[in-house]
Every structure is written in C-alpha cells, then in structure tokens.
TORVO-765477 format. One record per residue (C-alpha): z, y, x; residue in one letter. Coordinates in steps of 0.02 Angstrom, whole numbers, plus 50000, padded with zeros to 5 digits. Layout:
% TORVO-765477
ZYXA/...
//
This chain:
% TORVO-765477
491874920249637K/491094932949521T/491344921749370T/493174918849413V/493454937449441S/492684941649272R/493704928249185A/495334934949258I/494984953449234S/494154951849064G/492764963349125K/490934958649134G/489964945249043R/490724927749040V/490774915248898S/492404911648809E/492254893148854E/492064897149040T/493514909549034R/494644896248957K/494154883649091R/494534896049230V/496224900949155L/496684882749128Q/496324878649310Y/497324893849366I/498804887549264D/498654869849335Q/498574875949516M/499914889549491D/498704902149567Y/499364919649608K/498164933749655P/498354941149829N/499214957749792V/498644965749955I/496824961349923A/496994966749742K/497764983249799G/496364986549924L/495054982949792A/495874994749668Q/496525007649795S/498305004149740K/499904998049824T/500734990149670F/502344998549729N/503385011649640I/504795021949714A/506455025649629V/507405040949688M/509295038449686L/510575052249721P/511795049749864T/513065061449786D/513465050649633C/515285046749597D/516015029049586L/516045030349396Q/514185034749395E/513665019249494L/513575007549342P/512325019249259F/511165019449410F/511395000649438Q/510984996349257N/509535008449255C/508875000549415M/509014983149338C/507934988749193G/506654996449311I/506564980649418C/506394969449264D/504934979549197A/504104981149368A/504184962349401A/503374958449234K/501914969449280R/501744963449460D/502454979249541Y/503784980349676D/505134993649689V/505605004449839L/507185014949838T/507305032549907V/509015040349929Y/509115059049917T/510395073049918T/510435086649786A/508835096849793G/508125086949940G/506685074749962L/507535061650069G/506165050250134G/505015053749987L/503795064550084D/503575050950218R/503285037250087I/502005047949995V/501135053350156A/500965035050209N/500245030250037H/501595017250008K/501845019949820V/500785022849665D/502125032449570G/503935038249570V/505435037449452V/506665051949460L/508415046449407T/509145063949409R/508335080349356T/508845097549419L/508515114949355V/507655118549522E/506845101549554D/506045100649726A/505575082249708A/504675084649543A/503735099849610D/503245090349769Y/502555075449673L/501595085849545K/500785096149683A/500115079949759R/499575072349592N/500775057649611I/501215049749441P/503045053249407V/504225049649263V/506005056349247A/507435045849180V/508245062049121R/507655077049022S/506925092449105S/506365109749054A/504755105949148D/503515101849009T/502275094749136E/503505081049182L/503455064749080V/505255061449026Q/506235046748956I/508025050448905D/509375046848780H/509605060148647D/511105067948735H/511045084348640R/511065076148467S/512395063748524A/513565077148591C/513265087548436Q/513745073048323E/515335068948420L/515895087148428T/515495089448243L/516605074548203H/518055083048294L/517785099548206L/517685091348035K/519395083748071Q/520055101448073G/520225102448262I/519835120048320R/520555121648496K/519285110548582V/519225111248772G/517775104748874M/517705100049058I/515985098049136G/515175095349304G/513725103149398N/512755115649292E/511195112949397S/511035095549319H/509955096449164V/511005083149077V/512535094449094T/511615108549005R/510975096848869N/512705090048833R/513445107348824F/511995112448710G/512505098848587G/514315104348600F/513845122348558A/512645116748419D/514095108448327A/515105124648327F/513605134248260R/513365121448121M/515175124648069M/514935143548086S/516245143948222L/516185153148389P/516285143548554V/517805149948648D/517145149848827M/518915151648895S/519115133348841F/517535128048934V/517585122949119Y/516025119349222F/515875114049404G/517385102549395A/516805089649523E/518385087549626K/520035080049569V/520975096249601A/519735106149496E/519855093949351I/521755093849357E/521805112849361Q/520685113349206A/521835101049116V/523375111449157E/522565127349092E/521955118848932L/523685112048897L/524405129548923E/523145135748795K/523745122448672K/522085112948668A/522075099948530E/520685089848608C/519895088848781I/518065083748785V/517525076448952C/515715078449004M/515655061349087D/516665045849129D/517215051849301M/517995067549227I/518785057349087C/519595045849215N/520465060149306H/520945068849143V/521815053049081L/522695050749248Q/523315068649247K/523965067349068L/524865051049109E/525675058849263E/526265073549157D/526925062249018G/525695068848889I/525335055948753K/523545052448697V/523105055248555P/524805060648487E/524895076748590Q/523075079048636V/521505069548589E/520215064348718I/518335062148697A/516995058048824S/515145061948815F/514795046148916Y/515585028848901A/515855020049068G/517115010049168I/518575021349124T/518315022348937T/517925003748926E/519544998749011N/520805012048962T/522245007948845A/522115025448772H/521055028348616P/519555038548675V/518055043848570M/516465040548669T/514575040348667L/513725024548727E/511975024048803F/510985008748858N/510535012649039A/509604996149068K/508434999448922K/508195017148984L/507615010549153G/506504997449072Y/505595009948961V/505445022449105T/504635009649221C/503395003849090N/502945021849052T/502655025449238L/501525010249259I/500555015249104D/500335032449182L/499765024649347I/498505013849255E/497785028649162G/498495024248991K/499045037448868E/500915040848870T/502065051748767A/502645067648855A/504445063948807K/505385049448729Q/507185050248669L/508125033748652L/509565030948529P/511445030848561Y/513025024348477T/514725032148446M/516315022348484K/518135024948442G/517775035648289I/
//
C-alpha cells in the first residue's frame, strides 16, 4: 500500500520502474481514488462553493451560466465538485451554514460589492476565496476582465468621432463593476481634456420605468449617443426608442459596455464590448484551487476583451 501511495502521490522514495508499473496497472483497471478517504487523509472536502446572486436580471443569466460552466470544467479536471449558494445583495445566504459544517475548501464570489459582507465573513475565517469581479479590497484575490480599460476605449472612440453629448445609463452603484465601468467612461473624457457632464449620467436605473425616464430626459437634452452600462439596460433603451419612433443610429447612437442577448440579436447597429465569461470562470476556479493547495497566486488578473460594431 505504501509503495502504491508513493507512486501515485510522487512523494517518498520509489523507483521509476516501480512507479511506471503501478501507473500502468491503474490505467488498465481504471482505478479512481476514493475522494472521501483522500479528503479525510488531507483534511479536505474537495468541494468549492460558488455564490450566485438571486437579484440578477434575465439578461444577466447568460453571464452567470457561462461563468459557471467555466468553473465546473476547471473543477472537474482537478477532481473538485461544485456547490452553489444563492444570496441576496449584501447577505450570506446559506454560506455561513456551509462553512460552519466544513463542506467546502474555498469559495468563488461572482459579484463584488463596495460593502461586501461575504468577502469579510470568509476572510475572517481564513477560507480561501477568489472573486470573479474586481474589488477595492486588496486582500481579496480577484480575476476580472479589464472593464475600466475597455469602457475607456469604447468611450474614447465615440469622442474621437466628434460626439460630445454622450449620455450614460447605469445600474446599482454599490456594484464594483458599475464603478469600474464609469471610471473608464470618465477616463476617456479626461484623455480628451473634456469635462464629464453629470447631468447626462444616470445611475440606479434598475427598473424599466427608471430607464425609460432617463431615455426621455437624454433625448430632451439632445444626446447624440446613449451608452448603456449593461445588456439589460440596452434592451430597454432600444425598446423605448423604437416605441418613440427614434431611429438608431440616424437620430441617436447606442453603445453598450456589455454584449449579451440583446446586442447579439438586435437589428440595430450597437457598439459593444465582449467578454468571455466561460474563460473568466475557468481561470477563477483554477486560481481558487491553487490557493487551496497552497500554491502562489497573483493578487489580481485582468483578462482581455474585444470591441464589436466599431
């Protein structure tokens, strides 16, 4: 038993010839280690938890689904299983119960908040945690797309076209991604030595009525372009413009800081930013498992993006 264990783990003294014989037999017999026994021996569960928000909109679902696919792919390749924890904004959901019962070795956060109770809870209990999004918390390992640079590049493209009356409609300011996207928007204006007219900027537009009100006000202000913070907002903006008989892009141009179901299927020309959510999940999961296994990980990784419709 000791010889087989050493051959599999690569630890301890065992000849290369013996190791090859053991591995060959394992392959012939299709042997799979007992995960429970392995977990007990290593004081691990070989489970990770993924926290998913319950307040996501229909247009956001593909992002979380694709991200989850990437996480599950990476976990399976490294013999880990995935548990899901559903949580409301600022809450823990069932996370505290799962942690208290020692059911997971680490946690993936799929949404980061300015006041992040989940991140604080996990850090206080020394549970390995990696965020899919960016955070101002430098103690939190983060994997994200470069939203700020992406939004800066798209906004800069609009400004270089000579467009000056640029409106922006955004969602919840407590979401770090909202702040990062607006940061890129503002960076582009600074690069062009132009002021950001905050009367053209609308935050907290999470309901249809709020988005439609913002569109009406921007049209009254003669906005030349409306930048939507995400796909959900873009969907309702396009619907409102169609109902009002406003032609896109002849009367007003539309851009979205996130490409999703709406921008992929609309007949209107929309400038968008595209991010690979599946790869994001894959890299995040591998980083978390590296952290669990005591390997060195980067504090923050930013993945690339592409621009469409330019």
